[in-house]
N, C-alpha and C positions, 0 to 999 in steps of 0.2 A: 383519339386518346387511347392509351393502352389500358389494359384491365387494372393494373396496379395503380395507375394514376387515378382512375375513377374510384377505386376502393379507398385510396388514401385521402382524396378530397371528400368523399362521403364520411369517412371517419373523422376528419377535421371539422366538418360541418356539424356532425353529431356532438363532438366535444365542445364546440362553441355554444351550441344550443343548450347543452347540459350545464355548462358553466354559467350562462346567463340565468338559467332557471334556478340554480342553487344560490346565485347572488341575490335574486329577487326574494327567495325564501328567507335568506339570512337578513334581509333588510326589513322584513315585516315586523321584527321585534319579538319574535317568539323566544321563550327562554331556552338557553342551551342546557344540555344534560348536566346533572349535578356531578361534581368531581369527587364524590365520596368514594367510589370504587375506582381502582386503577383500570385504565382503559387498556385495550389490547395492544395499542402501540407502546404504552409504557411497559407492559409485561415483556413485549418483544425486545425493547431497548434494554431492559434488565437482563434478559437472557443473553443478548449479544454482548453486553458489558461484562457479564460473568465469564463468557468464553474468551473475550479479549484479555481480560485480567488474568485468566488462568494460563494463557499462552505466553504472556509477556516475559516471564523468566527464561523460558526456553529460547525464545526469539532473541532476547538480549544476549544470552550465552552464545548463540550461533553467530550473531553480529560481531561480538568481541573476538571470537575465534577466527572469523574471516579477516577482520582488521589486523590481527596479530600475524596471520599467515601472509597476507598481501604486503604488509609492511616489513616483513622479515629481511634478513640479509641474503647474500648470494648463495648461502648454503641451505636456505629454507626452501624446500620444494614448493613451487607455485607462487613465490613472491615476485614482485616486479623486478627486483635486482637479479633474481635467478633467471627469469625469462630474458632479460637483457644480456646476461652472460651466455645463455644458451644461444641467443641470436648471434652474438659475436663469434662464438665457436663455429657456427654453421655458415656464417657469411662467406667464408673463403670457398666452400664447396658448392653452396646453393643460395644464391642471392635472393631468389624469390621466397624460399622458405624462411630466410632470415627476416625479410620484410613482413611476412605473416606473423612471425613470432614477435617482432617489434610492435605490430599493431595490437597484438594480444596484451603486451605489456602496457600500452597506452590505455587500453580498455580497463585493465586492472587498476591502473593509477586513478582513472576517473571513478571507478567503482569504490575505491577507498574513500573518496570524498562523499559519495552517496551514502556509504555505510556509516560514516561519521555523523552525517545529518540524521540518519535513522536512529543512531545510538542516542542522540539528543532527544529525539521524539519519543523514544522508548522510556527515557527517564521521566518525561512528562506524563506518559501513560501510567507508569508505576505510581507517581504521586497522585494522579487523578483517582486511580483505583483505591489507594489507601485513604484518601479523603472522603470517598463515597462509600466506603465500607465493603468493598469487594476484595476478597483475598486473592493474592497472586500465587501462582504455582498450583500443584496438584493437591 
């Protein structure tokens, strides 16, 4: 057996022993700690929630900007239609470059769908932040 396999199996065995020991301690009926003070995990969750809620407006603005850019017409630099027009222009002189540009356009088109999903999720994040009392923005 290799050294990493031995260490991994020893770690797994230790984890299983520790898991059964904690399960036995929990089954003995001893009282759990009182919930009067916020635990460290709740404080960490609060700090993370505050950071997420603070970043939400900037991320939403960025997503909106990217959707507008990728969905633009053929004159909007970086849009799917602009890339397709560029590929058509290049196709006569360099077919390989045109196929690379076409694949970039396909990737952008799929990215639009992903960004629209993210936009919907960000709306849910904003409503969660407002219902839980976290301010959005700086």
